[in-house]
C-alpha positions in Angstrom: 7.3 8.6 38.6 5.4 11.6 37.2 8.6 13.6 37.1 10.5 10.8 35.3 7.7 10.6 32.7 7.8 14.3 32.4 11.6 14.3 31.9 11.2 11.5 29.3 8.7 13.7 27.4 11.0 16.7 27.5 13.9 14.6 26.2 11.7 13.2 23.4 10.6 16.7 22.6 14.2 17.7 22.2 14.9 14.6 20.1 11.9 15.6 17.8 13.4 19.1 17.5 16.9 17.7 16.8 15.6 15.3 14.1 14.7 18.3 11.9 18.4 19.3 11.7 19.6 15.9 10.7 19.2 14.7 7.1 18.1 11.1 7.2 16.2 11.2 3.9 12.8 9.5 4.1 13.6 8.2 7.6 13.2 11.7 9.1 9.4 11.3 8.9 9.5 7.7 10.2 11.7 8.6 13.2 9.6 11.7 14.0 6.4 9.6 13.9 8.0 7.0 16.1 9.0 9.6 18.7 5.5 11.1 18.5 3.8 7.8 19.1 6.1 7.1 22.0 5.2 10.4 23.6 1.5 9.8 23.0 1.8 6.4 24.6 3.6 7.8 27.7 0.8 10.4 28.1 -1.9 7.8 27.7 -0.4 5.3 30.0 0.7 7.5 32.9 -1.0 10.8 32.7 -4.4 9.4 31.7 -3.9 6.5 34.2 -4.4 3.7 31.7 -1.8 1.7 33.6 -4.1 1.5 36.6 -7.4 1.2 34.8 -9.7 -1.9 34.8 -9.1 -4.5 32.1 -12.2 -3.5 30.2 -10.9 0.0 29.6 -7.6 -1.5 28.4 -9.4 -3.8 26.0 -11.5 -0.9 24.7 -8.3 1.2 24.0 -6.6 -1.8 22.4 -9.5 -2.6 20.1 -9.7 1.1 19.1 -6.1 1.2 18.2 -6.5 -2.1 16.3 -9.4 -0.7 14.2 -7.5 2.5 13.6 -4.6 0.5 12.2 -7.0 -1.4 9.9 -8.3 2.0 8.6 -4.7 3.2 8.0 -3.9 0.0 6.2 -6.9 0.3 4.0 -6.1 3.9 3.2 -2.5 3.1 2.4 -3.5 0.2 0.2 -5.6 2.6 -1.9 -2.9 5.3 -2.0 0.0 2.9 -2.8 -1.9 1.1 -5.6 -2.8 4.2 -7.6 0.3 4.0 -9.8 -0.6 0.4 -10.8 -4.1 1.3 -11.9 -3.2 4.0 -14.3 -4.2 6.8 -11.9 -1.8 9.5 -10.9 0.4 8.5 -7.9 -0.8 11.5 -5.9 -3.3 14.2 -6.5 -1.9 17.4 -7.9 -3.2 20.9 -7.2 -3.8 23.1 -10.2 -4.3 26.8 -10.1 -7.3 28.1 -12.0 
């Protein structure tokens, strides 16, 4: 099983590399992040033995991911609403 997971990680690493040579517009980032999340989940589940952990550990990991998503949503809400409030859409760096 470890060899199968390792081969899946190697294939996904190759897919991540191959994505950089295909122009999908704004979907390049989305696809690269999806592959990265998949690889992270494989490592967490199999190599960090989450699959065989007690339920309390699984609940702890699940709640941590849940609150991390809440933080991402709150951050993106601020970032995406900046154009509606008269603020610049993104901060710009200026040379002094």
